[in-house]
C-alpha positions in Angstrom: 37.3 46.1 8.0 39.7 43.9 9.9 41.8 41.7 7.7 41.6 43.9 4.6 43.8 46.8 3.7 41.6 48.1 0.9 37.9 49.1 1.1 35.8 45.9 0.6 33.3 47.7 -1.7 29.8 46.3 -1.6 30.7 43.8 1.1 31.6 46.5 3.6 28.5 46.2 5.8 29.0 42.4 6.2 32.8 42.1 6.9 32.7 42.4 10.7 29.7 40.1 11.1 31.2 37.5 8.8 34.5 37.6 10.7 32.7 37.0 14.0 30.6 34.2 12.5 33.8 32.5 11.2 35.3 32.8 14.7 32.2 31.3 16.2 32.6 28.3 13.9 36.2 27.7 15.0 38.2 29.0 12.1 41.7 30.1 12.8 42.7 33.8 12.7 44.9 33.1 9.7 42.1 31.5 7.8 39.7 34.3 8.7 42.2 36.9 7.6 42.7 35.3 4.2 39.0 34.8 3.8 38.3 38.5 4.4 40.9 39.5 1.8 39.0 37.4 -0.7 35.7 39.0 0.4 37.2 42.4 -0.1 38.2 41.5 -3.6 34.7 40.2 -4.3 33.1 43.3 -2.9 35.1 45.6 -5.1 34.3 43.5 -8.2 30.5 43.5 -7.3 30.7 47.3 -7.1 32.5 47.6 -10.4 29.9 45.3 -12.1 27.0 47.1 -10.4 25.8 43.8 -8.8 23.9 44.1 -5.5 25.0 41.8 -2.7 21.4 40.5 -2.5 21.7 39.2 -6.0 24.9 37.3 -5.4 24.9 33.7 -6.6 27.5 31.0 -7.1 27.4 31.7 -10.8 28.4 35.3 -10.0 31.3 34.1 -7.9 32.4 31.8 -10.8 32.4 34.9 -13.1 34.5 36.8 -10.5 37.1 34.0 -10.2 37.4 33.8 -14.0 38.0 37.6 -14.1 40.9 37.1 -11.6 42.4 34.4 -13.7 42.1 36.6 -16.8 43.9 39.5 -14.9 46.7 37.0 -14.0 46.3 37.6 -10.3 49.0 35.8 -8.3 46.6 34.2 -5.8 43.1 33.4 -7.0 40.6 32.0 -4.4 38.5 29.0 -5.4 34.7 29.2 -5.9 34.3 26.7 -3.1 36.1 29.0 -0.6 33.2 31.5 -0.9 30.6 29.0 0.2 30.9 30.0 3.9 30.2 33.6 2.8 27.1 32.6 0.9 25.9 30.6 3.9 26.5 33.5 6.2 24.6 35.9 3.9 21.7 33.5 3.8 21.5 33.2 7.6 21.4 37.0 7.7 18.6 37.2 5.2 20.7 39.2 2.8 20.4 36.9 -0.2 17.2 36.7 -2.1 15.9 33.2 -2.6 16.3 31.8 -6.1 12.9 30.6 -7.1 13.3 27.3 -8.9 11.4 26.5 -12.0 8.5 24.3 -11.0 7.7 21.1 -12.9 5.4 18.2 -12.1 8.2 15.8 -11.1 9.8 18.4 -8.8 6.5 19.2 -7.1 5.7 15.5 -6.6 9.2 14.8 -5.2 8.8 17.7 -2.7 5.5 16.2 -1.5 7.1 12.7 -1.3 10.0 14.0 0.7 7.7 15.7 3.2 5.7 12.5 3.5 8.9 10.4 4.2 10.0 12.9 6.9 6.7 13.8 8.6 4.5 10.7 8.1 7.2 7.9 8.2 9.8 9.6 10.3 12.8 8.4 8.3 16.3 9.5 8.8 17.8 12.1 6.5 20.1 9.6 4.8 17.2 7.2 4.1 15.1 10.0 2.8 17.8 11.0 0.4 18.2 7.4 -0.9 14.4 7.0 -1.4 14.2 10.4 -3.1 17.0 9.7 -5.5 15.4 6.4 -6.7 12.0 8.1 -7.0 13.5 10.9 -9.1 15.0 8.5 -11.5 11.8 6.6 -11.8 9.5 9.6 -12.2 11.7 11.4 -14.6 11.9 8.3 -16.8 8.1 8.1 -16.7 7.7 11.8 -17.5 9.8 11.4 -20.6 7.6 8.6 -21.8 4.1 9.6 -20.7 4.3 13.4 -20.2 1.7 15.0 -17.9 0.0 11.6 -17.3 3.3 10.0 -16.0 1.5 9.0 -12.8 -2.1 8.7 -13.9 -1.3 6.1 -16.5 1.2 4.2 -14.3 0.9 0.4 -14.5 2.6 -2.6 -12.8 4.4 -3.5 -16.0 6.0 0.0 -16.0 7.3 -0.5 -12.5 8.7 -4.0 -13.2 10.4 -2.8 -16.4 12.1 0.0 -14.4 13.2 -2.4 -11.6 14.7 -4.9 -14.1 16.8 -2.1 -15.5 17.8 -0.9 -12.0 18.8 -4.3 -10.7 20.6 -5.9 -13.6 24.1 -5.3 -12.3 23.7 -5.0 -8.6 23.9 -7.4 -5.7 20.9 -9.2 -4.2 21.0 -7.0 -1.2 21.0 -3.8 -3.3 18.2 -5.1 -5.5 16.1 -5.7 -2.4 16.7 -2.1 -1.4 15.6 -0.9 -4.8 12.4 -2.8 -4.5 11.7 -1.4 -1.0 12.3 2.1 -2.3 9.9 1.7 -5.2 7.2 0.2 -3.0 7.5 3.2 -0.7 6.9 5.5 -3.6 3.9 3.5 -4.9 2.3 3.5 -1.4 2.7 7.3 -1.3 1.1 7.7 -4.7 -1.9 5.5 -3.7 -2.3 7.1 -0.2 -2.4 10.5 -1.8 -5.0 9.4 -4.4 -2.6 9.9 -7.3 -3.0 6.3 -8.5 -6.4 4.4 -8.4 -4.8 1.0 -7.9 -2.4 0.0 -5.1 0.6 -1.0 -7.1 3.0 -1.7 -4.3 1.8 -5.3 -3.7 2.3 -6.0 -7.4 6.0 -5.4 -7.2 7.7 -8.9 -7.2 10.1 -9.7 -4.4 13.8 -10.3 -5.1 14.7 -14.0 -5.0 17.2 -14.9 -2.3 17.4 -16.8 0.9 16.7 -14.9 4.1 19.0 -15.0 7.1 21.6 -17.3 5.5 24.6 -15.3 6.6 26.1 -15.5 10.1 26.4 -12.0 11.7 30.1 -11.5 12.4 31.6 -9.0 14.8 35.0 -8.5 16.5 35.8 -10.7 19.5 35.9 -9.1 22.9 39.7 -9.0 22.9 39.7 -7.3 19.5 37.2 -4.7 20.8 39.6 -4.0 23.7 42.4 -3.5 21.3 40.4 -1.0 19.3 39.7 1.0 22.5 43.2 0.8 23.7 44.5 2.1 20.4 42.9 5.5 21.0 45.6 8.1 22.0 43.7 9.8 24.8 46.5 12.4 25.2 45.1 14.0 22.0 41.7 15.6 21.4 40.9 13.3 18.5 41.8 10.2 20.6 39.5 11.4 23.5 36.6 12.0 21.1 37.1 8.7 19.2 37.3 6.7 22.5 34.0 8.1 23.6 32.4 7.3 20.3 33.7 3.8 20.3 32.6 3.2 23.9 29.0 4.1 23.0 29.0 1.7 20.0 30.9 -1.1 21.6 29.4 -1.0 25.1 25.8 0.1 24.4 25.4 -1.0 20.8 24.4 2.4 19.5 24.0 2.8 15.7 26.1 5.4 13.9 23.1 7.7 13.4 22.2 7.4 17.1 25.7 8.5 18.1 25.4 11.5 15.7 22.0 12.4 17.1 23.0 12.3 20.8 22.3 15.6 22.4 23.6 17.2 25.6 20.2 16.9 27.2 20.0 13.2 26.5 22.6 12.4 29.2 21.1 12.2 32.7 24.1 12.2 34.9 22.2 12.0 38.2 20.1 9.0 37.1 23.0 7.4 35.2 20.9 7.1 32.1 21.1 8.1 28.4 18.3 8.7 25.9 18.9 7.1 22.5 17.1 8.6 19.5 16.6 5.7 17.2 14.7 4.9 14.0 11.4 6.4 13.1 11.5 8.9 16.0 11.7 6.2 18.7 13.4 7.1 22.0 14.8 4.7 24.5 16.4 5.2 27.9 19.4 3.0 28.6 21.6 2.7 31.7 24.9 4.6 31.4 27.7 2.4 32.5 30.4 4.0 34.5 33.2 3.5 31.9 31.0 5.0 29.2 30.1 7.9 31.4 33.7 8.6 32.2 34.6 8.6 28.5 31.8 11.0 27.7 32.7 13.2 30.6 36.4 13.4 29.5 35.3 14.4 26.0 32.9 17.1 27.2 35.3 18.5 29.7 38.5 18.4 27.7 37.7 18.5 24.0 34.3 19.7 23.0 34.3 23.4 22.3 31.6 25.6 23.9 29.2 26.1 21.0 25.4 26.7 20.9 24.9 23.3 19.3 22.7 20.6 20.9 24.6 17.5 19.6 27.3 16.0 21.8 29.8 15.2 19.2 31.2 18.0 17.0 33.8 18.2 14.2 37.3 18.9 15.5 38.1 21.2 12.5 36.2 24.3 11.3 33.5 24.7 10.7 32.5 23.4 14.1 29.3 21.5 13.5 27.7 18.3 14.6 29.3 15.2 13.2 27.6 13.1 10.4 26.7 9.5 11.0 29.4 8.2 8.6 32.1 9.7 10.8 31.4 6.9 13.4 32.3 4.2 10.9 35.4 6.2 9.8 36.5 6.3 13.5 36.0 2.6 13.8 38.0 1.8 10.6 40.9 4.0 11.8 40.8 2.2 15.1 41.0 -1.1 13.3 44.0 0.1 11.3 45.8 1.2 14.5 45.1 -2.2 16.1 46.2 -4.1 13.0 42.8 -5.7 12.5 40.7 -6.1 9.4 38.8 -2.9 8.8 35.1 -3.0 9.7 32.4 -0.4 10.1 30.7 0.6 13.3 27.7 -1.7 12.8 30.0 -4.8 13.2 30.6 -3.6 16.8 26.9 -4.1 17.4 27.2 -7.7 16.2 30.2 -8.1 18.5 28.3 -6.9 21.5 25.4 -9.2 20.8 27.7 -12.2 20.4 29.5 -11.4 23.6 26.3 -11.0 25.5 25.1 -14.5 24.4 28.5 -16.0 25.2 28.1 -14.6 28.8 24.6 -16.2 29.2 22.2 -13.4 28.1 19.0 -14.4 26.5 17.8 -13.3 23.0 15.2 -11.1 24.7 17.9 -9.3 26.7 20.0 -8.8 23.6 16.9 -7.5 21.8 16.3 -5.0 24.6 19.9 -3.7 24.5 20.0 -3.4 20.7 16.5 -2.0 20.7 15.0 -4.2 18.0 11.3 -3.8 17.5 10.9 -7.4 16.4 12.5 -10.4 18.2 12.9 -12.1 14.9 15.6 -9.5 14.0 17.5 -10.6 17.1 17.0 -14.3 16.3 19.8 -14.2 13.7 22.3 -14.1 16.6 21.2 -17.6 17.7 23.4 -18.9 14.9 26.6 -17.6 16.4 26.2 -19.4 19.7 27.6 -22.6 18.4 28.3 -24.4 21.7 24.6 -24.2 22.6 23.6 -25.3 19.2 25.8 -28.3 19.4 24.1 -29.4 22.7 20.6 -29.2 21.2 21.5 -30.6 17.8 20.2 -34.2 17.3 22.6 -36.8 15.8 21.9 -37.7 12.2 19.9 -40.9 12.1 21.7 -44.0 10.7 20.2 -45.6 7.8 19.2 -49.2 8.6 20.4 -52.0 6.4 
């Protein structure tokens, strides 16, 4: 019962285990103590309301919090503060699963999600984006056509939906919407839910390809970003290691987040990169990058049974999300007094610097792990001195 003066009612069997679980996740003793007091209050309320812990839901917690407000308690915990408790009870198998009401759209979306993950090997963030677009489209179709929302699907329905989706978005976003709809249509045809392959019927978005010049920070600016990390602080050590992976090896944000302890081969001086669509590549581990990783692992990373290399510095201690990598880059830009850019710009900067030092496009493609050399070809536009040498003078018009 540590952390509670009064008997925690129905939560009594779970208090000690919950406290140990919070400690494992890196919560401070004060936070754990306050959390256990709230759990004790909840346990006594559950007992008074004759609610079993196995039937606990977020809606029950909302009712409990409202009762505290009505009783004018001096300190009332928020509903959100009980989410770790719910997660712990789920891990222990205490909470019974809520069986969602099934409907044709929900069932189809679940199958589509599985196809995106297992068959196409897409990243979680990409799956979520594709699924959100599919939900809007399918729910709109279900409202119009009912149970035949897929069977009666025609190209004109798809085009009408896309026109509404792309009216007020940029060209790039519109192209993304088209790709997401085509993915859904391919799934429907492959699974035999539509008799006609509708994906080729979706018109492309008008717009010139490869007109922009990829811009990245200059080598001196990258050095300023790295120098701005305060490596006397845990956050600075971690951020420096993350930036080194992006700036020196050109890793994508998701690849940094996926990096696991077993992916670093210290003896061979290599690192395994888990890229798009389940692809894995081995890259040489430069000495300076290895030293940055070693310092982070030795001095900062807590000892936790988590496979990923980079963990959150604040509780709960979990693997970082991919968007943190760009957050780290933007904070480094602010410290260095540079325009804020995301982590992907550092890949552009690496490619530009490699070309400037005489690397070929094939070599840049290998480092950036592009599957198609045409993707790397966009960097030919940034090597202006070479382009000036090969450019032919404009012919004079004879008189």
